[in-house]
Structure formats: structure tokens, C-alpha cells
N, C-alpha and C positions, 0 to 999 in steps of 0.2 A: 786693112791696109794701114800702115803707120803713116800718120799725116804730118807729124812734127819733124823739123830738121834735127840732125844730130846735136847741134848746138842747143836748140830748145830743149831737147830731151835731157841733155846733160844738166841744164839749169834746173829743170823740174826735179830731176833726181837729186841734185845737190840740196835743194830746199827741203825735200821730204826727208832725206837722210839726216839733215841738220836737226830736224825736229823729232824724228821718230826712230832713228837707228837704235837697235837694242830693245825695241818694244816687244811685248809678249801678248798673247791672247788674254782676253778678259774672262775667259772661262776658268772656273776654279777646278784644280786637279792636283793630285800628289804623285801620280805615276802614269805610265803609258796606258794602262787599262782605263783609268778614270778619264784621261784625256780623250781617248777614242770614243768612249761612251758619250761624253759631253759634246763632242763634235757631231756625232750622229744625231743627238737630240737637238742640236742647234739649227738644223736645216729648217728654214721657214719659221724660225722661232728666235727670240732675242736671247742673248747671252744672259741677261738679267733673269729671265724666266727659267732658263736651264739651271742657273746657279741656285734657284729656289727649290728645285726638285731633286737635284743630285745628292744633297746630304742624306736624305732618307733612303734614296736608292742605294747609295754606297754603304750605308750602315747595314742594310739588309742583305745586299749582295756586294761584298767588299772585293771580290776578285772574279776572274774568269770562271773558275770552277763553280762557285756559288751561282753565278748568273746563268751558266750552262744548265743548271738543274732547276732554274726558276720556272714557275708557272707563268705563262704569258699574261693571264688575267691579273695576277698579282702585280706584275710590272706595269701593266696598263693603269691600274689603280693609282700607282705612285706617280706616274708621269702624265696623268690625264689632263693636266693644265697646259701641256705642250701641244702645239699643232701637230696633227697627223699621228697622235699617240698610239693609235691601233697598229699602224704599220711599223712604227718605231719600236714598239714593244716586241713585236714578232721578230723584227730584224736584230734587235739587241740579243735576244735569247739565241737565235740562230747563229749570229756572229760568234757568240761565246762558245757555242757547241762546235763550230768549225775550227776556231782557234785551239780548242782543247783536243779535238780529234785529229786535225791535220797538221797543226803546228806545235804540238806538245805543250799546249797551254801558254805559249809565249806569243804575243802579238808580233807579227812579222814586220820587218823594217824595210822591205822592198816594195816599191810602188806596185809592181806587177802582182804581188801576192796580196797586198792590202785591198786592191780593187776586186778581188775575188770574194771578199767577205760580204755577207748580207748587210745592206745599209751603207756600204762604203763605195762611193763613186770616185771619180777622178778628183773632184774638188776636196772631198773629205780626206782622201789619201794625201793630197798635197798639203792641206792644212796640218795634218798630223805630222808629216815629215818636216815641215817648216818649223813647227813648234818643238818637236821632240828631238830632231836631229840638226836643226839649223840649216837644212838643205837649201840650195839656191833654186827655189821653185816659186811659181806664181799660182795663187789660188784666186779665182774670180768669183766673188759673191755679189750680192746686189749693190753693196756699197762701192766695191772696186769698179764694177761695171759702170755705175752712174758717174763716179768721179773721173775716170779716164776718158769718158765720152764728153763730159762737161769741159774737160781740159783740152779737148781736141787732139788727143793722142792717137786715137783710132776711130774708124767708122765701122768696125766689125759689128755684125748684127747678132751674133751668138756668143755665149760664154766661151765656147771652145776656140773660136776664131780670135776673140779678144785676148785670151790667154796666149795664143801663139804670137799675136802682135806685140804684147807686152814683153814677152821673152826676147823677141827680135829687137825691140826698141831699147831695152835696158841691159839685157845680158847678165849683169852681175848685181849683187845686193837685192835680188828679187824677193827674198824672204823679208827683209826690212821694208822694202817698198810695199809688199803685200800688207803688212801690219800698218804701215803709214797710210795707205789708201783707205783701209778699213776704218781706222780711227778718225781720219779726216772726214770721211763720209758719214760716220756715226755722230760726230759732235760739231762739225763745222759745215761741211757741204751736204747738209741733210736733204732728204727727198722733198720735203715741204718746208718752205720758209728757210732756205739756207742762210747761215749767219755770215753774209758776205763781208761784214765789217771786220771779221776775224780771219778772213782768208789771207794766206801768205803767197798765193799764186794767182791773184786777180788778173794779171796781165796775160794769163794763158786761158782764162775762162772764155768759152765761146757761146755758152747757153746755160740757162737755169732749168732747162727741160729735165723732167724726171725720166731719164733713159732707162729702159727695161729691155733685157735680151729677148729675142725671139726664141720660142721653144721648138 
């Protein structure tokens, strides 16, 4: 349920857009292939860590065709410092194989097609389309979930319901708000010891609790 009034939501939106409009992901990439791979690797892992492993990965497997032919064990070795590297390695190779076989080697740009790829769920697809296409979508990660609950925007208990509430609450500029909530949560409204002295929405804060979605 959306808890804030339309006026409050508009003010929250205004302040975030004022600071974060036009922001981009902190994942390093040069094309859609590298972006999708980096997003898959970023699940339950920091962008900083992902950016440390992708240079070697992309040097050895620079495109869909090369990754589709990769040995899973080789990919595991390169990304082993990422959380859940076993599953991620399997998914990356399987993703590349599906893109090559079903989509002619080109990563699809439709949400319904993206979520069919191994390792790509709703959030990953949304992040990809936000970054690559600038689409008006909301992706809810741990930062976004924590921030919007601390600001009393929603009381939804799951990622899925939180996404629906945010779409209902803000309707437009969702891509910029997504980036804004992520960056705000990463550097100011942190899970532990939030930097409240740097907060630009303190009048909307309802709690410092480290909200986490129910699985």
C-alpha cells in the first residue's frame, strides 16, 4: 500500500530528481552484452566486486558467441570472488547459448523475452531496460527496498509488491528514481550507520530500521 499523500510523493520525487536525474549504473560496460553479464553477476554482490572481475571475463569472452562456447569451469574460475559464482557461471553460459540459438546472437530488448534467459529475472530485466533503453521502469534491489520503506512510501513486504507500489506512487521518471534510490541507499541511507547528516529528505524519514523483503 502506498502510504504517502500525492503531495508528499511529489516532493520526494522532486528532491530525488533534483539530485540524481540522468544518473547511470556504476557497473562498467561498453555494450548490451557486457551490461547484461554485469547485472547478472551483481545479484547479491557489490558493483565494485563485479567491476573487478569483468575485465578478465570480457577479455576472454568478448561477446555472446565466445561465452556460448565457454567451459563453465573456466567461467567459474574467473568470477569465483563473486557470491554464488557456481550458479552464475552456469547461467551466464546458458544465457549466451540461448541468445545465440533463439535470438540470433542479439540480446532481446523486450521484457518478456529477457526474463526467459537463464539468470535473468524481473529485476535484472528491468535494470537492463532502464540502463540500455531508458525505459520508465522500476527495479527494486536491497537499497531501493530499504530507502522507500525508511521514507514511509510503502509498507509492502515483498520486492514485487514494493515495485507495484512505486509504479503507482510515481508513475513517471521511474528510471531516474530507481538510480536515485540506489545511489542514496548506497552512499547516504546505508543499511548500517546511515549518514543522516547528509540526508536531503529527513522530514520524510520514519525509521532507521534495516528493512529487508520477505522471500
